[in-house]
N, C-alpha and C positions, 0 to 999 in steps of 0.2 A: 232391512226387513221389508218384504212386500206387504201390500194391503189387500191381497186377494182374500175373498171369502173362502170358507172351507171347501165349498163345492167347486169354485174356480181353481183352487189349488189342486184338488183331486184330479180334475179334468186336465189341467196343464201338465201335472206330473205323469199321468197315465199316457198322455199323447207324446211327451218327450221320451219317456222310457220306450214306447213303441217304436219311435224313430231310431233310437239307439240300437234296439234289437234288430231292426231291418238293416241298419248299417253294418252291424257285426255279421249278419248272415250274408249280406251281399258282398262282403270282402272276399269271399271264396277261399279263405285261409284255413278253414276248419272242417273236419269230417263231422258226420252226423252227431255222434255221442259228445265229442268235444265242443261242438257248436252249441248244444243245449246247455252244457256247463258254463261256457263262456258267456252266453246270453243271459242266463240266470244271474251270474255273478256281476256282470256289467250293469244290468237293470237294477239289481238289488242295491248295489253301492250308490247309484244315483238316487234312488228313492229314499233310502234310509238316511243318507246324509242331508238330502233336501228337507225331509220332514223334521229331522232333528234341528235344523237351522230355522225353518219356518214356523214350527210349532214345538218349541223346546220344552214346554210344560206338559205336553200330551204324552200318553203312553204309545208304545209302538210294538207291533207284532208282525213279523215277516216270515214267510216260509223259509227263506234262505238265511235267516239271522238267528243266532242263539237267543232263546227266549229269556227275557228279563221280567221276572214275576212282580217287579215293582209296579207294573202296569195294572195289577189287580186292585190297587188302592187308588187308581186314577179314574175319574168319571169318563174322560175322553181318551180313547185309544184308537190309533190308526192301525188298520189291518190290511196288509198288502201281499199280493202274489205277483212277483216280478214277471214271471212267465207262466200263465195258466195254460197248460197244453204244450209242454216242452217238446213232446214227440211231433206234434203237428207243426210247431215252429220250425223244428229241424228239417221237416219234410217239405217246407215251403207251402204248406196248406194255408187256408184263410181262417180255419176254425180254431184259433188260439187267441189269447187275450192278455191284457195287463189289468190287474185289479188294484185300485186304491180306494179303500173304504174307511169310514170313520164310525166307530161304535160309541154311542153316548149312553151311559148307564146300561150297557148290555144290548142296546137296540141298534141295528144297522140303520144309521140315520142319514149319512151323506156319503156320496161316492161317485166314482166314474169307472167305466169299463171301456178300455180301448180295444178295438179290433183292428190292429194295424194292417193286417192283410186285406181288409176291406176299406181302409181309410175312414173308419167311423169311430167316434168317441160318444158313448151314451152316458148321460150324467143326470144327477138328481135335480139340478136347478134348471134344466132345459128339457122337460118332458115333451115327447112328441106324441102324436095320436097313434094309438095302437090299432092296427087294421082289424076289421071285423073278422070273426072266425068263419071258416068255410063250413059247408054242410058236413063234410067228413073231417073230424079233428085229426091233428098230427101231433105225435108225441116224440120228443127228441130223446134218444137213448145213446149210450156209449157205442161207438163204432167198433169196438173190439170185444166188449163183454156186457151186453144188455142185461140189466137186472131182471130176475124172475118176476118180481112184483110189477115192474113197469110193463113187461110183455103181457102179463096176465090182465092188468088193468086196461091196457090198450085193446086187447081182444074183447074185453067185457063192454067197453064203450064204443067199439067200432072205430078206433083210431088207427091211422097209419103210423108205422114206425119210421122215424127219420134218424138215421145214424149220424152222429156228429162228434167232434173231438172234445174240446175243453168245456168245463163247467160254465165258464163265463160266456162262451159262444152259445151254449145251449140256452142259458137263461135269456140272453139278448135276442135269440131267435124268436122268442115269444113276443117281445116288444116289437121286433121288426116285421112280424107277420109271417115268418118262415116256419113257425110251429105254434102250437096252442097249449101244450102241457109239457112241463119238465118235471119228471118224477125220478128221484134218485134214492136208492136204498142201499147202496153199496159202501157207504161210509166216505166222508170227506173230512176236511179240516176247516177251521174258521176262515182262513185266507181264501179258500175255494169259493165261498159264497157270500162273504160280508158285503163287498162292493156290489156284486150282482143283485143281491137282495135289496140293498138300499136303492139301487136304480130301479128295480122292478116295482118296489113299493111306491116310488115317486111317480111311476107310470100307472098307478092304480091297480096293480095286479095283486093277487092273493099270494102270500108267501108264508109257509109254515113247515113244521115237521110233518111227517106223513100220518101222524095221529091227530093232526090239527092243532097241536100245541105250538106256542111261540118259539121262534129261533132266538137263542140267547148267546151273545158274543162276549168276548173278553173274559173267558173262563180259564181256570188253572189248567184244566184238561181241554185242549183245543180240538179234540175229535168231535165231529158232528155226524151222527149215524145216518141221517136221511134228510130229505128236502123235497118240498113241492112248490113249484111256481106255475101259476096258470091264471087265466082270466077269472075274476070273481064269480061270474055266472056258472063256471064249470067246477068250482071248488067242492061244493057239497056232493056232487055226483062222483067226482074222482075220489074224495075221501071215503065215501061209502064203499066204493069198490076196493080201495086199498085195505079197508078193515076186513074184508072177506079173505084176502090172500096174504096179508102181512103176517109174519110169525108173531105169535103171542109172547109178550115179555114174561 
């Protein structure tokens, strides 16, 4: 058994899974659709087996694994997405990620997001300085189906739209200084945002639902309707504009 801290473990697993995914893709043995499935399966097997060995008493939730609801009675639950952005991975783009997050009592607390295409691993225990925002803000949106709310808010605050692939890549773009606001209202699951939110929080960013309420993880229903990640100084402005365009519950 290793003596890695939770954050060290998350970063190591995310990095190794990313290297495995690159190796599978670079083999040249698989067409696009089958490549995505093989990559997901390979990374998932590594991550879940490693976490069960290294943290046997913790809960585990993975996009690619049958859910075990015993996790609901456990304070600490690892939440992983072996390939966030399968399409981008298969297309050999850089905007895909590996997520390894740990929720403690429902809060995204520890984690790492690997961006293997860019050879970067962002982690909660080694926060870097977030670059200052430019005069014109940039909002990352889906490169295939930008949400109405995001487009409307971007127009209201004068932000440029930056199309990008996976959720993890979008969230990390704010930390890396490639974007300033990540607003998503099209629905996700816990594995899409747990690790990115943990990393974003460690970097001093604002993370919440689009109504400003907290993001809560390790729930029986893993669906998460929406998400906002941005610099703290922009949060009130963005939330105010969201309130004007978001559908009323």
